[in-house]
ROSE-4610 file (N, C-alpha, C; in Angstrom, 1 decimal, always signed):
// ROSE-4610
residu = [M/M/M/P/P/P/D/D/D/E/E/E/R/R/R/T/T/T/R/R/R/A/A/A/L/L/L/L/L/L/W/W/W/A/A/A/G/G/G/S/S/S/L/L/L/L/L/L/I/I/I/D/D/D/I/I/I/A/A/A/Q/Q/Q/D/D/D/Q/Q/Q/S/S/S/L/L/L/P/P/P/L/L/L/S/S/S/L/L/L/R/R/R/R/R/R/R/R/R/A/A/A/V/V/V/T/T/T/I/I/I/A/A/A/R/R/R/H/H/H/F/F/F/P/P/P/T/T/T/I/I/I/E/E/E/D/D/D/V/V/V/A/A/A/W/W/W/I/I/I/V/V/V/G/G/G/S/S/S/L/L/L/R/R/R/D/D/D/S/S/S/V/V/V/L/L/L/S/S/S/I/I/I/G/G/G/M/M/M/A/A/A/S/S/S/P/P/P/E/E/E/N/N/N/A/A/A/L/L/L/P/P/P/E/E/E/E/E/E/A/A/A/D/D/D/R/R/R/D/D/D/F/F/F/T/T/T/P/P/P/L/L/L/R/R/R/H/H/H/S/S/S/T/T/T/R/R/R/L/L/L/R/R/R/W/W/W/P/P/P/G/G/G/D/D/D/D/D/D]
num = [1/1/1/2/2/2/3/3/3/4/4/4/5/5/5/6/6/6/7/7/7/8/8/8/9/9/9/10/10/10/11/11/11/12/12/12/13/13/13/14/14/14/15/15/15/16/16/16/17/17/17/18/18/18/19/19/19/20/20/20/21/21/21/22/22/22/23/23/23/24/24/24/25/25/25/26/26/26/27/27/27/28/28/28/29/29/29/30/30/30/31/31/31/32/32/32/33/33/33/34/34/34/35/35/35/36/36/36/37/37/37/38/38/38/39/39/39/40/40/40/41/41/41/42/42/42/43/43/43/44/44/44/45/45/45/46/46/46/47/47/47/48/48/48/49/49/49/50/50/50/51/51/51/52/52/52/53/53/53/54/54/54/55/55/55/56/56/56/57/57/57/58/58/58/59/59/59/60/60/60/61/61/61/62/62/62/63/63/63/64/64/64/65/65/65/66/66/66/67/67/67/68/68/68/69/69/69/70/70/70/71/71/71/72/72/72/73/73/73/74/74/74/75/75/75/76/76/76/77/77/77/78/78/78/79/79/79/80/80/80/81/81/81/82/82/82/83/83/83/84/84/84/85/85/85/86/86/86/87/87/87/88/88/88/89/89/89/90/90/90/91/91/91/92/92/92]
x = [+22.7/+22.5/+21.2/+21.1/+19.9/+18.7/+18.7/+17.5/+17.0/+17.9/+17.6/+16.9/+17.4/+16.8/+15.3/+15.2/+13.8/+12.9/+13.4/+12.6/+12.2/+13.1/+12.9/+11.8/+11.8/+10.8/+9.4/+9.4/+8.1/+7.6/+8.5/+8.1/+7.5/+8.1/+7.6/+6.2/+5.9/+4.6/+3.6/+4.0/+3.2/+2.9/+4.0/+3.8/+2.8/+2.8/+1.7/+0.3/+0.2/-1.1/-1.5/-0.5/-0.8/-1.1/-0.4/-0.7/-2.1/-2.4/-3.7/-4.9/-4.7/-5.8/-5.8/-4.9/-4.8/-5.7/-6.8/-7.8/-7.3/-6.2/-5.7/-4.8/-4.4/-3.5/-4.3/-3.7/-4.4/-4.9/-6.1/-6.7/-5.7/-5.0/-4.1/-3.0/-2.5/-1.4/-1.9/-3.1/-3.7/-4.0/-4.5/-4.7/-3.4/-2.4/-1.1/-0.6/-0.8/-0.3/-1.1/-2.4/-3.2/-2.7/-2.4/-1.9/-0.6/+0.3/+1.6/+1.5/+0.6/+0.5/-0.1/-0.9/-1.4/-0.3/+0.8/+1.9/+3.2/+3.1/+4.2/+4.3/+5.5/+5.6/+5.0/+4.3/+3.7/+4.6/+4.3/+5.1/+5.2/+4.2/+4.2/+5.1/+5.1/+5.9/+7.4/+7.7/+9.1/+9.6/+8.7/+9.1/+9.4/+8.5/+8.7/+10.0/+10.3/+11.5/+12.7/+12.7/+13.9/+14.1/+13.0/+13.1/+13.5/+13.1/+13.4/+14.8/+15.3/+16.6/+17.7/+17.4/+18.4/+19.7/+19.7/+20.9/+21.2/+20.5/+20.7/+21.8/+22.4/+23.3/+22.5/+21.2/+20.4/+20.0/+20.4/+20.1/+20.5/+19.6/+19.9/+20.2/+20.5/+20.8/+19.8/+18.6/+17.5/+17.3/+16.8/+16.5/+15.0/+14.6/+13.1/+12.4/+11.2/+10.4/+10.4/+10.3/+10.3/+11.6/+12.7/+14.0/+14.3/+13.6/+13.9/+13.0/+11.8/+10.8/+10.7/+10.2/+9.9/+8.7/+8.4/+7.1/+6.0/+4.9/+3.8/+3.2/+3.1/+2.5/+3.4/+4.6/+5.5/+5.7/+5.0/+5.2/+4.4/+4.9/+4.2/+3.7/+3.6/+3.1/+2.4/+1.6/+0.9/+1.5/+2.2/+2.8/+1.7/+2.0/+1.2/+1.1/-0.1/-0.3/-1.2/-1.2/-2.1/-3.5/-3.9/-5.2/-5.6/-4.6/-4.8/-5.7/-6.8/-7.7/-7.8/-7.2/-7.2/-8.3/-9.2/-10.3/-9.7/-10.3/-9.9/-10.3/-9.4/-9.7/-10.7/-11.7/-12.7/-14.0/-13.9/-15.1/-15.9/-15.5/-16.1/-17.0]
y = [-7.1/-6.8/-7.5/-7.9/-8.6/-7.7/-6.4/-5.6/-5.5/-5.5/-5.4/-6.7/-7.9/-9.2/-9.2/-8.8/-8.8/-7.9/-6.6/-5.6/-6.1/-6.8/-7.3/-8.3/-9.2/-10.3/-9.7/-8.7/-8.1/-7.2/-6.5/-5.8/-6.7/-7.9/-8.8/-9.3/-9.5/-9.9/-8.8/-7.5/-6.4/-6.3/-6.5/-6.5/-7.5/-8.7/-9.7/-9.1/-8.4/-7.8/-6.8/-6.0/-4.9/-5.5/-6.6/-7.2/-7.9/-8.6/-9.3/-8.3/-7.1/-6.1/-5.1/-5.2/-4.2/-4.7/-4.1/-4.5/-4.3/-3.5/-3.2/-4.3/-5.2/-6.3/-7.5/-8.4/-9.6/-10.5/-11.1/-11.9/-13.1/-13.7/-14.8/-14.4/-13.2/-12.7/-12.4/-11.8/-11.5/-12.8/-13.8/-15.1/-15.8/-15.7/-16.2/-15.5/-14.2/-13.5/-14.0/-14.2/-14.7/-16.1/-16.9/-18.3/-18.2/-17.4/-17.3/-16.7/-15.7/-15.0/-15.9/-16.9/-17.9/-18.7/-18.8/-19.6/-18.8/-17.5/-16.6/-16.2/-16.1/-15.7/-14.3/-14.3/-13.0/-12.3/-11.1/-10.4/-11.2/-11.8/-12.6/-13.9/-14.5/-15.6/-15.2/-14.0/-13.5/-13.3/-12.7/-12.4/-13.8/-14.8/-16.1/-16.7/-16.7/-17.2/-16.6/-15.3/-14.5/-14.9/-15.0/-15.3/-16.8/-17.7/-19.1/-19.4/-18.8/-19.1/-18.2/-17.2/-16.2/-16.9/-17.8/-18.5/-19.8/-20.1/-21.4/-21.4/-22.5/-22.6/-22.5/-22.6/-22.4/-21.0/-20.1/-18.7/-18.1/-17.4/-16.8/-15.3/-14.9/-13.5/-12.5/-12.5/-11.6/-10.8/-9.6/-8.7/-8.9/-8.6/-8.6/-7.5/-7.8/-6.7/-5.4/-5.4/-4.1/-3.3/-4.0/-3.3/-3.0/-3.7/-3.5/-2.5/-2.3/-1.4/-0.1/+0.9/+2.2/+2.0/+3.0/+3.0/+2.7/+2.1/+1.7/+3.0/+4.1/+5.3/+5.8/+5.5/+6.0/+5.0/+3.9/+2.9/+3.3/+3.1/+3.4/+2.1/+1.0/-0.3/-1.0/-2.0/-2.8/-4.2/-4.6/-6.0/-7.1/-8.2/-9.4/-9.8/-10.1/-10.5/-11.8/-12.5/-13.6/-13.2/-12.0/-11.5/-11.0/-11.0/-10.5/-11.5/-11.1/-11.9/-11.4/-12.1/-11.7/-12.4/-11.7/-12.4/-13.0/-14.1/-14.7/-13.8/-13.3/-12.4/-13.1/-12.3/-12.8/-13.3/-13.4/-13.9/-12.7/-11.5/-10.3/-9.6]
z = [-13.4/-12.0/-11.5/-10.2/-9.7/-9.8/-9.6/-9.7/-11.1/-12.1/-13.5/-13.9/-13.4/-13.8/-13.3/-12.0/-11.5/-12.2/-12.5/-13.2/-14.6/-15.3/-16.6/-16.6/-15.6/-15.5/-15.3/-14.4/-14.0/-15.2/-15.9/-17.1/-18.2/-18.3/-19.3/-19.0/-17.7/-17.3/-17.6/-17.4/-17.7/-19.2/-20.0/-21.5/-21.9/-21.3/-21.7/-21.4/-20.3/-20.0/-21.1/-21.5/-22.5/-23.8/-24.2/-25.5/-25.5/-24.4/-24.3/-24.4/-23.9/-23.8/-25.0/-25.9/-27.0/-28.2/-28.3/-29.4/-30.8/-30.9/-32.3/-32.8/-31.9/-32.2/-32.7/-33.5/-34.0/-32.9/-33.1/-32.1/-31.7/-32.6/-32.3/-31.4/-31.6/-30.7/-29.3/-29.2/-27.9/-27.2/-27.9/-27.2/-26.7/-27.5/-27.1/-25.9/-25.8/-24.6/-23.4/-23.5/-22.4/-21.9/-22.9/-22.6/-21.9/-22.3/-21.7/-20.3/-20.2/-18.9/-17.8/-18.2/-17.2/-16.5/-17.2/-16.7/-16.4/-16.5/-16.3/-14.8/-14.3/-12.9/-12.6/-11.5/-11.1/-10.1/-9.7/-8.8/-7.5/-7.1/-5.9/-6.0/-7.2/-7.5/-7.4/-8.0/-8.0/-6.6/-5.8/-4.4/-3.7/-3.9/-3.3/-3.8/-5.1/-5.6/-5.0/-4.9/-4.4/-2.9/-2.2/-0.7/-0.5/-1.4/-1.2/-1.6/-2.7/-3.2/-2.8/-2.0/-1.6/-1.2/-0.3/+0.2/-0.4/-1.4/-2.1/-3.2/-3.5/-4.6/-5.9/-5.9/-7.1/-7.3/-6.4/-6.6/-7.9/-8.6/-9.9/-9.8/-8.6/-8.5/-8.9/-8.2/-8.4/-7.1/-7.3/-6.1/-5.9/-4.7/-4.3/-5.1/-5.5/-6.2/-5.5/-4.1/-3.4/-3.6/-3.8/-4.0/-5.5/-6.4/-7.8/-8.5/-7.9/-8.5/-7.8/-8.5/-7.8/-7.0/-6.2/-5.4/-6.3/-5.8/-6.6/-7.3/-6.6/-7.2/-8.3/-8.4/-9.4/-10.6/-10.5/-11.6/-12.8/-14.0/-15.2/-15.9/-15.1/-15.6/-14.5/-14.9/-13.9/-13.9/-12.8/-12.9/-12.9/-13.4/-13.4/-12.0/-11.5/-10.1/-10.1/-9.0/-8.8/-9.1/-8.7/-8.9/-10.3/-11.2/-12.5/-13.3/-13.8/-14.5/-16.0/-16.9/-18.3/-19.0/-19.6/-20.4/-21.7/-22.1/-23.3/-24.5/-25.3/-26.4/-27.3/-27.7/-28.7/-28.0/-26.7/-25.9/-25.3/-25.7/-25.1/-26.1]
């Protein structure tokens, strides 16, 4: 379903944040998460993709983040955003 595709993509971005910030995980894994997160679609990117491709033959059947996610106050995760700044693990 379109809303499930969108939600899965946003949850994956959130998972990268969690991995990058979890001091109990190996440094190499946390660094890999930061590297991937730098190039992973943010919630803003997903909204743009959905809006741009909605009527295109390239549409991949995704819902807008507003329709796929619960209200911000009810979310149990933090989506990856353009404003997300992950520190390089080991530099702190």
